[in-house]
N, C-alpha and C positions, 0 to 999 in steps of 0.2 A: 519614552525610551527611543533611542536612535537605532533603527532596525534596517538591516539589509536583507533582501529576499532574492534568491537565485533559483529560477525554475518556475515558469509561469504556464505550465501545462494544465491539463484537465483538473488536477488537484491543486497545484500551486497557485493558480490565478484566484480562485475563490478564497483560499487560505490567506493569501497576502491581502486580499480585499478586506477580510475580517480584521487583520492586523491594523490596517489603515483606519478602518471604521472605529476601532477601539482607541484611537487617538495617538498612536505611535507615529513618529517621524520616519517615513518609509522611503528607502531607495531600492529599486528593483533592477534585475538583469535577466535576460533570456537570450538564447541564440537566435530567437525570432523577435526582432524589435517590435513588430506589430502586435505581439501578444501582450504588450504593456499598455496599449492605447487606452483602455478603460481605466486602468489604474492611474495613468498620468493625468487623465481628465479629472480624476477624483482627488488629485493632490499629491500623488507620489512623484518621486524624482527618478530619472533614468541614469543608470551607470553603464558605461560603454564596454566594461569588461568585468569579470568576477573580482579582479583586484580592486577596481574602482568601487565596487559594491561594498567592499570591506573598509574603505577609508572613513575615518571619523565615525565608525559605528560602535555601539555597545555590544551588539550581537548580530550575527548573520545567520540566516536560515537557508539551508539548501533543501530543495524538493525535486529530486532528479530521478531518471528512469532506473538507475542501478549503479553498482560499484564502479564500473568503468567510467561512467560520466562523473561520479563523485570525485574519483581520483584526478581526472582531467581538470575539473573545475577548481579543485584545491591546489594541485601541484603543477599543472600545466603552464605554458607561457601566459603571462598576464593573469595568473591564477589568484584565487582568493587569499591563500596563505601569505603571498608576497605583499599584498596590499592591506591585510587585516590590521586594524589599529591596535596599538599596544594594549594588552589586557583584555581585548575583545573576545567574546565567546563565539564558538561555532556550534550551531545546533543542526544536525543532519536529520531530516524527517523523511528521507528516502527509505525504501526497503533495500537494505544493503547488508554488508557483513562486517564483523568486528575488525578483520584484518586491514581494511582500508583506513578506518578511523585510527587504528593503531599506528599505521604508517604516517598518517598526518600528524598525530600527536607527537611522534618521535621527531618529525621534522620541525614542528612548531616549538617544542620544548615546553617548559612549565608555564610560559607566559600567556597561553591561550587556553582557557578551560574549554572542554568539549563535552557535548551531550549527544547521544543518539536517541531520537524520539520519533520512530516510525508510527504511522497512524493506520487506523481501520475505520471504515464507515463510508468509503466511496465518495463519489462526486456529490451525492445528496448531503452527506454529513459535512463535507468540506464547505459547501455553500451555506448550510445552516449553522455552521460553527459548532457542531455537535460531535466531532470526531472523537474516537477513542485513541489515546496517545500512551505509548509505552516508552518510558524514559530510562535510559541507562547512563550512569555517571555519578559523580560525587553528589551527596545529599545536599550540600550547601548550594551547589550550582542549580540543582533541580528546584530547590525552594526559591532561589532568587528569580528564576525565570518562569516559575509556575504561572504568575499572573499573565505573562505573554502567551503561554500555552493555552490559557483559558480563553483567550480571544479566538482560538481556533477549535477548541475541544470542549466536550462536556465535562465540567469540573468533577462530576461524580465518577468519570471514567478516565481520568488522567492518573496514571499509576507510575510510581518510581519502582522499577522492576529489579534494580540491583546496580552493580558496577558497570563500567564501560562495556558495551557490547550486549548487555542483557536486553535492552529494548529491541535491537535487531533480532536477537534470537527468539524472543516471544513472538514478534511479528511473523517471522518465518514459520514458526510452529502453528500459529493461527491459520496462516494461509494453507499450510500443508493439510491440516485437518479439514479445512473447508473444501479444498479441491478433492480430497479423499471422499468427503460426503457426497459431492457431486457424482463421482464415478460409481460409488457403491449404491447410492439411491437409484441412479439410472438402471443399474443391473437388477436390483431387487424389485423395482416396479415393473421392469420389462419381463422378468421371469414370472412374476405373479400374474400379470395380464396375459401372457402367453399360456399360462396354466388355467386360465378361465375366470380369474377374479376381476371384477370391475375396478378400474384404477382409483375411483373415488372411495370405494369400499375398502380397498387395500390400504390406501393412505390413511383413511380415518381409523382403521384398525391398528395400524402401526403407531399412530399418534397417541393412542390410549395404552400403549405398551411400553416396556423398558427400552424399546428401539426408537422412541420419539427423539426428535432433534429440532433445533431451531431451523435448520435448513429444510427439513421435511415439512415443518409447519408454515414457514414463511417464504423462503427464497425460491423453492421449487415451483411455487404457484405461477411465476412469470412464464415458465415453460408449459405447465399443465393447463393454464387458462388461456394464454395468448400466443404460445409458440415463440416467446421472446427469450432469446439466449443471452441477453445482457451484454450489449456491446460497450457498456461503460467501462469495462475492464477487458483488455484485449488478450487473446490467446498468447501473443508473443510475450506479454508481461507475465502471464501465468506460468509459462514455460521457464522464463527467467527465474522467477521465485522458486519454482520446484527444483530447478537446477541448483540454486543456492542451498536449498534444504538437503539435497543429495550430497553436495560438497561438505556441508556441515556434519552430516552423518559420518562421512568418510573421515573427516578431521577428528571427530570425537570417538572413532572406533566403534560406532554402533552399526550392527548389521541391519539394514533398513530395506528389506525386500519389497514391502508394500509401498514405501515411499518411491522407490525406483519404478515400480509398476505404474503408479499414478502418474509419475512424470512421463513415462512412455505413452500412456493413453492420451495425455494432453499434447504430446508431440505429434501423435498420429492425427488428432483433431486439427492441430495447426497445419499439418501438411495437407489435410483434406479441405479445410475451410479458409485457410489464409491467416496471416499474422493479425489482421484487424478483427477477426471473428470474435464473438462474445465468449466470455469465460464459462458459460454453461453448455457450450457446443459438444463436449463429450457426451451429453445426453442425446443430442441429435445423432452423434456417431453410432450409438447403439440402436437408436430408432431406425436409422438407415440400414444398418447391418441386418436387422431382424424384421424390417418392414412392419414395425409396431409403433405407430405414433402414440405418445403418452399425452392424451388430452382429456380434460374433464368436459362432460356434457354441459355442465352449468358451473358458473363461478361459485367458489366456496365462501362461506360466511367468515 
């Protein structure tokens, strides 16, 4: 399959590498030409603009920071839409919002199928080709391009979530619940420790209860064992995603007080620790405020 790939950041670079390794003919583009060096050495070709990346392609994938960049790449000067081959499909794997894809579809007309297919699994999953992928769009388009998606994701965790926009929505809700877990777990552990319960005992007790979660069992250990606040996903991006979730709540008429509170906690952590700080830094925020480090004396099994 002739594939174009735009966006070679922490996620896009390994994802496009897996596309190339699967035997597809790959053309790549990024605002930073040096980001493509490894891919070009491995056999990919370079496109000088988003529009060039769409020429003579069956499908073009975008993996970009957010809605603003997606709209600019698709509709801006030299944009993808202007250069996209007749009948070619656009698959957006960014964490974005339905409104941008709706605008692009309206501009493109019926000649260019569109899928939203945001991912979960982080840099590790991108490198291993085991991402979870949430796909919104027509069933026939999903089925046609599922083999391409399997080059980047775990076949057991690639899901057709519904019509256009459904993939974006599922990804935003996933991120919202995960970030809420970060903040609430930090508060619960800190309250318990300040009340005199050992953090290992508290965590172990919670894990055997109805309050157990994947975050409490796995993700929180990077903080509790190593003081690692996970810089693989930056606070700036976390705040962007939470802002999109708040916007979606507003658009759907849902009163989302907890969502707004989680967003504000993340914004406070961003102000305190900087844009590039790790996504678990809201835990350090409460550690610093209460002078209560949350650390295990010994690694957990």
